[in-house]
C-alpha positions, -999 to +999 in steps of 0.1 A: -011-169-105+022-169-100+043-142-090+078-156-102+107-143-088+093-132-058+116-144-025+116-135+009+156-129+022+163-168+028+128-183+021+114-204-012+096-180-042+064-180-029+036-178-051+001-153-042-031-146-052-038-115-069-070-091-068-078-094-103-105-066-095-083-038-085-058-023-101-038+004-102-055+032-120-037+062-132-055+092-117-074+096-086-098+126-071-093+131-037-130+150-029-130+140+004-109+174+023-103+148+055-078+126+031-055+156+033-038+155+066-036+116+053-023+123+030+006+146+036+019+132+067+058+129+066+057+090+070+029+082+055+044+102+027+076+079+021+047+051+024+022+058-008+060+072-029+073+027-030+034+018-025+033+040-062+063+019-072+053-017-063+035-039-040+053-040-007+040-056+024+050-046+055+080-057+065+098-046+028+082-013+039+099-016+076+135-021+053+130+004+033+114+031+056+139+024+091+104+026+102+091+001+132+068-025+115+042-025+139+047+016+129+042+008+093+009-013+098-008+020+114-010+041+081-010+011+066-047+010+077-052+040+080-036+052+043-063+021+036-095+034+058-090+061+034-090+047+005-056+055-009-041+015-008-052-015-012-045-053-005-034-059-040-020-098-032-021-121-002+008-146-007+013-174+020+053-183+023+071-224+028+059-213+070+022-211+065+026-176+070+009-151+052+021-118+034+000-087+026+015-070-002+005-033-009-003-015-038-014+026-038-045+032-054-034+053-085+002+073-096-010+102-094-038+119-063-057+155-077-077+168-047-112+190-056-130+198-030-146+231-021-148+256+015-164+257+033-177+227+034-215+220+038 
């Protein structure tokens, strides 16, 4: 399935494979209290807000947040590891470079856990 109009600066339009098995939910319930500090980190929160709006790659996130791409990658990997973000599109540009587009798993996150933990 193609992505009409998706381009990178100075490059031709690309076609990407969309992860048809996953789509963004309206709401996700967070049951692990260890996810709270991951989500409520200033830089990761900025990344999450962008990924709730649309799928982005590391370079797009870097430009939008003014953060180093390596820093973005580290934060995105942590968000993926905690189930807050998923790889939505795997694209290849005209030069054969793979571009990964990430997306938040939901538009809204609800926390549901008790304390103390068992």
